[in-house]
C-alpha positions as MATLAB code, in Angstrom:
seq = 'MPVTAIRLLQAYRFVFAGLILVASIETLIHEHDAAALAAIEIAGVLLFAWRRTEIAGATVLVAVFTFAEAMTIARGQWPVHLLQYTAAAVFIVLLDRRLRVSG';
ca = [
     -68.052  -64.779  -75.649;
     -65.201  -62.765  -74.195;
     -64.079  -59.643  -75.982;
     -60.520  -60.349  -77.066;
     -58.020  -58.108  -78.808;
     -58.463  -60.176  -81.969;
     -62.244  -59.643  -81.925;
     -61.829  -55.917  -81.304;
     -59.395  -55.664  -84.198;
     -61.780  -57.600  -86.438;
     -64.566  -55.170  -85.536;
     -62.266  -52.234  -86.279;
     -61.319  -53.831  -89.622;
     -64.991  -54.139  -90.639;
     -65.801  -50.572  -89.560;
     -62.759  -49.229  -91.420;
     -63.601  -51.296  -94.511;
     -67.230  -50.200  -94.367;
     -66.316  -46.525  -94.214;
     -63.864  -46.856  -97.101;
     -66.489  -48.777  -99.091;
     -69.100  -46.037  -98.583;
     -66.608  -43.332  -99.560;
     -65.572  -45.312 -102.639;
     -69.161  -45.797 -103.757;
     -69.826  -42.073 -103.314;
     -66.750  -41.314 -105.404;
     -67.862  -43.810 -108.046;
     -71.277  -42.141 -108.279;
     -70.321  -38.467 -108.038;
     -66.799  -38.117 -109.412;
     -66.712  -39.687 -112.842;
     -63.085  -38.688 -113.435;
     -62.086  -40.913 -110.485;
     -64.419  -43.831 -111.248;
     -61.674  -46.272 -112.221;
     -59.691  -45.520 -109.078;
     -62.826  -45.881 -106.944;
     -63.606  -49.249 -108.545;
     -60.095  -50.482 -107.776;
     -60.450  -49.187 -104.222;
     -63.730  -51.106 -103.825;
     -62.026  -54.305 -104.954;
     -59.170  -53.645 -102.530;
     -61.430  -52.983  -99.560;
     -63.448  -56.137 -100.227;
     -60.218  -58.142 -100.209;
     -59.030  -56.309  -97.111;
     -62.182  -57.107  -95.125;
     -61.256  -60.786  -94.780;
     -58.121  -61.984  -93.081;
     -57.187  -64.537  -95.749;
     -56.933  -61.827  -98.390;
     -56.021  -58.875  -96.166;
     -52.476  -58.461  -97.490;
     -53.631  -58.356 -101.108;
     -56.372  -55.919 -100.152;
     -54.058  -53.747  -98.082;
     -51.580  -53.654 -100.968;
     -54.291  -52.444 -103.342;
     -55.570  -49.891 -100.804;
     -52.109  -48.487 -100.062;
     -51.451  -48.173 -103.803;
     -54.782  -46.394 -104.368;
     -54.294  -44.084 -101.381;
     -50.747  -43.268 -102.507;
     -51.858  -42.537 -106.069;
     -54.786  -40.406 -104.872;
     -52.480  -38.547 -102.474;
     -50.008  -37.828 -105.294;
     -52.749  -36.645 -107.653;
     -54.236  -34.362 -105.024;
     -50.834  -32.937 -104.102;
     -50.263  -32.247 -107.804;
     -53.459  -30.137 -107.670;
     -52.046  -28.098 -104.796;
     -53.839  -29.758 -101.868;
     -52.519  -31.876  -98.993;
     -55.181  -34.479  -98.070;
     -53.770  -35.944  -94.874;
     -56.799  -38.226  -94.484;
     -55.393  -40.463  -97.212;
     -52.206  -40.883  -95.183;
     -54.335  -41.734  -92.157;
     -56.177  -44.396  -94.182;
     -52.842  -45.859  -95.263;
     -51.599  -45.935  -91.685;
     -54.815  -47.601  -90.495;
     -54.656  -50.321  -93.150;
     -51.013  -51.108  -92.359;
     -51.725  -51.018  -88.604;
     -54.622  -53.470  -88.930;
     -52.560  -55.971  -90.922;
     -49.490  -55.749  -88.675;
     -51.460  -55.938  -85.424;
     -53.526  -58.852  -86.715;
     -50.370  -60.775  -87.573;
     -48.827  -60.006  -84.186;
     -51.922  -60.968  -82.194;
     -52.324  -64.249  -84.001;
     -48.666  -65.194  -83.434;
     -48.765  -64.378  -79.735;
     -52.310  -65.568  -79.074;
];
């Protein structure tokens, strides 16, 4: 099977989703004050992992990342990794749509 851009993007999607899932589970276990947000993030990343539900999942993830960013900024920190996660989720969705239209 040839390695196509679509397959590479799918692999990147699963790696990204897997890393977010692990981080969310760690948050769920260790940070009880953020358990509800972590549970929502887990639901979002599971939706995001599959193309048919990627937009719903990305919407949930961007909302969670935005909320977490705002809460952390309110505590006096600037967690740029949450912005990077948001950018990655949007990039994956937009590139997937573009590749499937042109390919």
